[in-house]
C-alpha positions in Angstrom: 55.6 -38.0 -26.4 53.3 -35.0 -26.9 53.8 -31.4 -27.9 53.1 -29.0 -25.0 51.0 -25.9 -25.2 50.6 -23.5 -22.2 47.7 -25.4 -20.7 49.5 -28.8 -21.0 52.5 -27.3 -19.4 50.3 -26.0 -16.7 48.8 -29.5 -16.3 52.3 -31.0 -15.6 53.4 -28.3 -13.1 50.0 -27.6 -11.6 50.9 -30.1 -8.9 53.4 -27.7 -7.5 50.8 -24.9 -7.1 48.4 -27.3 -5.4 51.1 -28.5 -3.0 52.1 -24.9 -2.2 48.6 -24.2 -1.2 48.4 -27.5 0.7 51.5 -26.4 2.8 49.6 -23.2 3.7 47.1 -25.2 5.8 44.4 -26.7 3.5 43.2 -30.3 4.4 41.6 -32.9 2.2 38.3 -34.6 3.2 38.6 -38.1 1.6 35.6 -40.1 0.3 35.4 -43.8 -0.5 36.2 -45.1 -4.0 34.1 -47.9 -5.5 35.6 -50.6 -7.8 35.8 -53.3 -5.1 38.3 -51.4 -3.0 41.1 -52.1 -5.5 42.6 -48.6 -5.4 46.2 -49.0 -4.2 48.0 -45.7 -3.6 51.0 -47.1 -1.8 53.3 -46.8 -4.8 51.9 -43.5 -6.2 53.9 -41.4 -3.7 51.4 -38.5 -3.8 49.8 -36.5 -1.0 46.6 -34.9 -2.3 45.8 -31.2 -1.5 42.4 -29.7 -0.9 40.1 -29.0 -3.9 39.9 -25.3 -4.9 37.9 -23.6 -7.6 39.5 -21.5 -10.3 38.1 -18.4 -8.7 39.5 -19.3 -5.3 42.9 -19.9 -6.8 42.9 -16.7 -8.7 41.9 -14.8 -5.5 44.5 -16.5 -3.4 47.6 -14.4 -2.3 46.9 -11.4 -4.6 49.7 -9.6 -2.8 52.3 -12.2 -3.8 53.5 -11.0 -7.2 55.5 -14.0 -8.0 52.6 -16.4 -7.2 50.2 -14.3 -9.3 52.5 -14.5 -12.3 52.9 -18.2 -11.8 49.2 -18.7 -11.7 48.8 -16.6 -14.9 51.3 -18.9 -16.6 49.3 -22.0 -15.6 45.8 -20.6 -16.0 46.2 -17.8 -18.5 44.7 -14.3 -18.1 41.2 -15.3 -19.2 38.8 -18.1 -18.0 39.4 -21.4 -19.8 35.9 -22.8 -20.0 34.6 -25.5 -22.4 31.2 -27.2 -22.1 29.8 -26.0 -18.8 26.6 -28.0 -19.3 28.3 -31.4 -18.9 30.3 -33.0 -16.2 33.6 -31.4 -15.2 35.7 -34.4 -16.5 34.7 -36.4 -19.5 36.7 -39.5 -20.5 36.2 -39.8 -24.3 38.5 -42.6 -25.5 41.1 -45.2 -24.7 43.7 -45.9 -27.3 46.1 -48.8 -27.3 49.4 -47.7 -28.9 51.5 -50.5 -30.5 53.8 -50.2 -33.4 53.2 -53.9 -34.3 49.4 -53.6 -34.4 47.9 -54.0 -38.0 45.2 -51.4 -37.2 44.4 -48.9 -34.5 42.8 -50.3 -31.3 40.4 -47.7 -29.8 37.7 -47.9 -27.2 35.0 -45.3 -27.5 33.9 -44.1 -24.0 31.3 -41.6 -25.0 28.4 -43.9 -25.5 26.8 -46.8 -23.5 29.7 -48.1 -21.5 27.8 -51.3 -20.6 27.9 -52.4 -24.3 31.7 -52.7 -24.0 31.2 -55.9 -22.1 30.0 -57.5 -25.4 33.2 -56.5 -27.3 36.6 -58.2 -27.3 39.8 -56.5 -28.5 42.6 -58.7 -29.7 46.3 -58.4 -28.6 49.2 -60.4 -29.7 51.3 -62.1 -27.0 54.8 -60.7 -26.2 54.3 -57.2 -27.6 55.0 -53.8 -26.0 52.2 -51.3 -25.9 51.0 -48.1 -24.2 47.5 -47.0 -23.2 46.5 -43.4 -24.1 43.6 -41.8 -22.3 41.7 -39.0 -24.0 39.6 -36.7 -21.7 38.2 -33.2 -21.3 38.1 -30.9 -18.4 35.2 -28.5 -18.7 34.7 -26.3 -15.6 37.2 -26.4 -12.8 40.8 -27.6 -12.3 40.8 -31.2 -11.4 43.6 -32.4 -9.1 45.2 -35.8 -9.0 43.5 -37.7 -11.8 44.3 -41.4 -11.7 43.8 -44.3 -14.1 43.3 -47.7 -12.5 42.4 -51.1 -13.8 42.1 -54.7 -12.6 42.5 -57.7 -14.9 40.7 -61.0 -14.4 41.2 -64.4 -16.1 38.3 -66.9 -15.6 37.2 -64.9 -12.6 40.6 -64.8 -10.9 42.4 -61.5 -10.5 45.7 -61.7 -12.3 46.9 -58.1 -12.5 46.2 -54.5 -11.4 47.8 -51.1 -12.2 47.4 -47.5 -11.0 48.8 -44.5 -12.9 48.9 -41.0 -11.6 47.6 -38.9 -14.6 48.0 -35.5 -12.9 46.1 -32.2 -12.4 44.6 -30.4 -15.4 42.8 -27.1 -16.0 39.7 -26.6 -18.2 40.0 -26.0 -21.9 38.0 -26.6 -25.1 40.5 -29.2 -26.5 40.9 -32.7 -25.1 43.8 -33.6 -22.9 45.8 -36.8 -23.5 47.8 -38.9 -21.1 50.0 -41.8 -22.2 50.6 -44.5 -19.6 54.1 -46.1 -19.2 55.0 -48.9 -21.6 53.8 -52.4 -20.7 54.2 -55.9 -22.3 51.7 -58.6 -22.8 52.5 -62.1 -21.4 53.3 -64.9 -23.8 53.0 -68.6 -24.0 50.2 -71.1 -24.4 49.0 -70.7 -20.8 48.7 -67.0 -21.1 46.5 -67.0 -24.2 42.8 -66.4 -23.8 40.2 -63.8 -22.8 40.8 -61.3 -20.0 38.1 -59.2 -18.3 39.3 -55.7 -17.4 37.7 -53.3 -15.0 38.8 -49.7 -15.6 38.3 -46.6 -13.5 39.2 -42.9 -14.0 39.1 -41.0 -10.7 40.6 -38.0 -8.8 42.0 -37.0 -5.4 38.5 -36.6 -4.0 37.6 -40.1 -4.9 35.2 -38.9 -7.6 34.8 -41.6 -10.2 34.5 -39.8 -13.5 34.2 -42.9 -15.6 34.3 -46.7 -15.0 33.9 -49.4 -17.6 34.4 -53.2 -18.1 36.0 -54.4 -21.3 37.6 -57.6 -22.7 41.0 -58.3 -24.2 41.9 -61.6 -25.9 45.5 -62.6 -26.0 46.5 -64.6 -29.1 49.6 -66.0 -30.7 49.2 -63.6 -33.6 47.0 -60.7 -34.5 44.9 -62.4 -37.1 44.9 -65.9 -35.6 
């Protein structure tokens, strides 16, 4: 869906490097994730490795020529550093991709996230769509990013999803991840307002961003 540069290629195959190091004996110290304990990793089929800094990865196995070349392919020969003054991971935007939508549907995640509770985004019933997450990695490689959300209708949980986003290296440009296609329900009973709790986290259970937002399902876009 997206064109690949070297860093994006590295983002996709970086998992292999992390797993290689994991097999060499590194262990992960897990922490608890908030968001009401809704994280469900049973279907992600992923065993997280230990967190390592860029410098630690560059210094690892210097006598292994093939691994050194592999790391250079992933990380480049020069440090890839963007805004070192901010957090390591910044989630900037959530975009809903739908060919049928009359206008772009975008959620700005750079400002006051609490204000999103006051906004409602409209979706038509029975349409196919994808969520695209825009984010930046500023300092160190981040392993096992995940997007997770839980949907409620009149206070009752009706759906939850978890997507493995992957591991990414720092760079000045934003990364983008497009979630698998989904479809909105349809029918009179399904119409109405849904409250969504979203969370963007990593293998270490660090929550980089969490926000609540509203979706209203209607019979038509401009109803």
